[in-house]
Structure formats: structure tokens, C-alpha cells
N, C-alpha and C positions, 0 to 999 in steps of 0.2 A: 416559470416561463423562461427557463434556461434553454438557449438554442445553440447547440454545438454543430450545426449543419456545416459540412465541408471541412470539418476538422478531423485530425487523427490523434487518437489517444493510445499511448502505450501503458499497459498495466502489468507489472511483474507479479507472478503468483496470482494471476487473474483467473485461474482455472478452478477456484473453489473459495469458499468462505467469504470474508469481507472483500477480497479482491474481485470475486465474481459478482458480489452485490454492487460494487462500484462500477464494474463493467456494464452491468445492466442499466445502471443510471445514465452513464454517458452515451451508451447506444440508444437508449430511449430518447435522449435529448438530441440525437441526430449525428453523433460522431461515428466514424469508422474506428475499429478497435484492433490493436495488436496485443495478443496475450503472449508474454514471455514466461515460460515455465519449463521445468525439467521433464515432467510426465506428459508426453504427447498424447497418450490415450485419454488421460483425464482432460487435457485441453480440448480434444476433439469433442468430448461429451459436453464440455462447457460451451463451446461454440454452437453446438446444436441447440442448447438451451437459450443462448443469446439470440439465435435466429428466430425463436418464437416471440421474443420481446421486440426485436427490430428487424423484420425480415428484409428490409431494403438496404440495410447497412452492409459494409464489407468487414469481414473478420479474418485475421491472419494469426496462425499458430506458429510461434517461433520457439524452438527448443533452446533453452538458455540456463546456465548456472551463473547467477549474478555474482557469485563469489570469485569468479574468474574474469578479469578485465578483458581478456581476449574474446571470451564468450559474449560479453556485452557489446564489444565493438562489432563482432560479427552479426549479432542480433539487430543492432541498429542499421547496419548495411542492408540486411534482408528486409527490414521494415521499410526503409527508404526505397528500395528497389521495387517493392510491391505496392506500397501506399503513398509514396512520393514525398511525405513530409511528416513532421511531428509537431503538434500544437500543445500537447499536454502529456505529462508522464507521471505515473503513480508508482513509486518504488514501494511495493507492498510485499514482495517475497520475504518469507520469514522462516526461521528455524527456532525450535525451543527444546525443552527437555529438562526434567527436574533432577536435582542432586543437592544434598546437604552442602552447605558452604565449605565445610572442612574436608569434604570428599570430592569436590569439584576438580576434575583433572584438566591439565593444559589442553588436551585434545578436545574435550567437551567445550571448554572456553573458546578455543579458536574456531571450532565448527560453527557455533552460534554467532559469535561476533563477526566471523567471515561473511556469513550471509546477511545478517541484519544491519550491520554498520558498514563494513567494506562494500557489500553489495549495493546498499543504498547510495553510497558515494559514487561508485563506478557508474551506476545507472543514471543518476541525475546529472552527473558531469557530462556523460555522453549526450544526454538529451539537451542539456543546456548549450553545448557546443553547436548542435544542429539548429537550435532555436536562434542562436546569435547569427549563424550563417544565413538563416532565412530572413532575419531582420524584421520580424513581425511580433516579437514578444512571445509569451507563452506562460504555462503554469506547470509547476512541479509540486508534487505532493509526496510526502513520505509517511508511511504508516508506522507510528510509534505504539505506545501502550500505556495504560494507567500504571503498569509496573515501573515506568520511568519515574514516577513521582511518589510512590509509596514503597515501603519495605517489602522485598520479595525474597525471603530467606532460602527458598528452595530453587530459585532461578536467578541467582546473582548474575550469571552470564547474560541471560536474556534481558534482565532489567538494565544492566549496564549498557548493553547495546542499544536498547530503546531510549535510554537517557542520552547516549551519544548522538543519536540522530536528531534530537532536539537542538543540540548545539550546532550540528551540521546544517540544519534548516535555517537557523538564525544567521549563521555565517554566509550561507549561500544567498539568503534573501537580501542581505546588504550588498554582496558582491555583484548580484545579477540585476538589481533594481534599475540600473542605468540602461539595461537592455529591454526593459519592460517585461521582465520575467518574474513572476511571483512565485514564492516558495513557502509552503505551509505544511504543517504536520497535523495528522489526525491521531487522536489517542482513544481508541476503542476500549470500552469496559468489557465485562464478561459477555461473550458472544458464543452462540452455538456453532462453532466451527469444528472442522476435523481436528485441528491442533488442540483445542480446548475440550474436546468431547470426553476425555478421560475424567476431567473434573466435573463436567456436567452430569455424567452418569454415576458419579459418587454421591449418594444421597446426602451424606453429612456435609460434604463440601458445597454441593449445590444449594442446600438449604441455608448454610452459613452465609454464602455470598449473596443469595437472594434477600435474606433478611437485612443485610447491610446496604442493599440497593433500594433507594426510595421508591422506584417504580415497581419493585417486588417481582422482578423476572430477569432473565438473561435476554439479550438482544438476539434478533434474527439477522443473519447476514444481509438480507434484502433491505433492511432498514438503513443501510449505508448507501443505497442507490442515489438518493437525492443529494446527500451531502457530498458524495463523490463528484456528481455532476457540477455542483456549485463550486467546489474547489478547483475543478478543471476549466472553469469558465473564464476565458481571457478578458471578458468585459468587466470583471471585478478587479479593476486596476489598482485599487487602494488597499487591498487586503493581502498583506504579505508579512512573513516572519512570525506567523501566529502558530499556536498549538491548540487545536480545536478538540476539546474533550467531549466525547459522545459515550457516556457511561451510565445513563439512567440515574445520575446523582451519586454514584458509588464513592467518588473521591471527596465529596463534601459532607458525607453523612458520618 
């Protein structure tokens, strides 16, 4: 029964995967949605898909590289010029890539951390400043990963960035509570996204991760629609500083 009517939600990396799943959830709940992403063609296709879910809602495509703070500031200005306000923001844009720990290069490290950790900080800081100016509270959500809480030997840069955003979320939750701004993280498990598709198509890897997941399957991105809407709901005023694990039981088994 979540009602986001009259609200505007920004979702970075919302043109595919879990981000698009959450965009569907908030749009279906009544929100207008701004998608910030680098690939404008992909974003246009995502917005066409969103219009089938919520034809009466407004959707805005903003080209943005969240690793660049000037890009983020420009994207926020474009969003405000078109949609007028920001009530919730999901910092979901992510980068990955596998490399053995001893072979991980500084360039690989900086690229992934730049998007996943720096980009999350730039995004929620810009959104929080706007929410404080509006004076009506808000919700900030950062997409982390189960890699943040278990060993990931082939993706140390990714895991480190996703662990870092958990600390960022807790710090921001305390700092922004006085403004009625909630800050939470979501930790998805194995999900059939473009980023993870290489693992899903590898029979041995998919079978190994599926056996370790109590629900015995990978998630579909659309399964994050309702949880995304919940985390963006400003009426949930007492839920902040949390790390919500949605992994089919993977991390407890």
C-alpha cells in the first residue's frame, strides 16, 4: 500500500538490472522518475518499458557519469529544472570486473571504486542538499552487495567499494536524521543482471551459487520493485541506517 504520488525519485543506473526493477516499483507506486545513466539509448528503452508499467507518470533521462562530481551537479540541476524536486534518491550505478587479487591494477581499482563508492557519495550528497533545502525530509538508498560481507577473492575492488558504501550509509543516516532524511542500503544477492550475466551463463558457477542459495535460484531484477518502493517511502520515518539483505538466504547458509 505504498503511495509515492506527487514525489520524484532519482535512480542512478536505473536503465537496467536492479535499478530498473526499483524504477518500476517506485513508478507503479505513483512517483515520477529521473534515470541518471551514461548510455542514453539504453535509458530510452528503459523509459519505454517504464511507461508500460505506469503510463501516467513522468520520466526523465539524464546522461550522467556519477564518478564525476560535476556531472552529478549538472544532472541534479537538469532534474530540478524538469521535475521540480527530489524526494528520494537511489544511488545504484555500479561497475565491476574480475581480477585475481595479486594482479589487480591501480587503474582497475580506481575505476570500480570511483563509480561504486565515490559516485554513491557524490549522488546522495547532492540529493541530500536538495532535500534539506526543500525542508520536507526524504529517503536515500544505496545499492551495496553481499560481496561487502563475504570474501570475494576475484573482485576485491568491487567488494571493498560495496563495503565502503555501508559505512557511508551509516554515517549519512546519523548526519541527516535531524532533517528527516532516511538513509539505507540494500544488499542484493545473485541476480540475473547484465553485470552478472557472465556468471549466470557459466553452468558450474551458476550451479554452485544456486546450491548455496536456500531458495535455489537467482533473483530476477523485477523482484526488487517492491523493496525499492518501500525504501523510498518517506512515511517510513523510523527506518534508517539499515543494511537490507535481499539474497534468497545466500549469506546465512
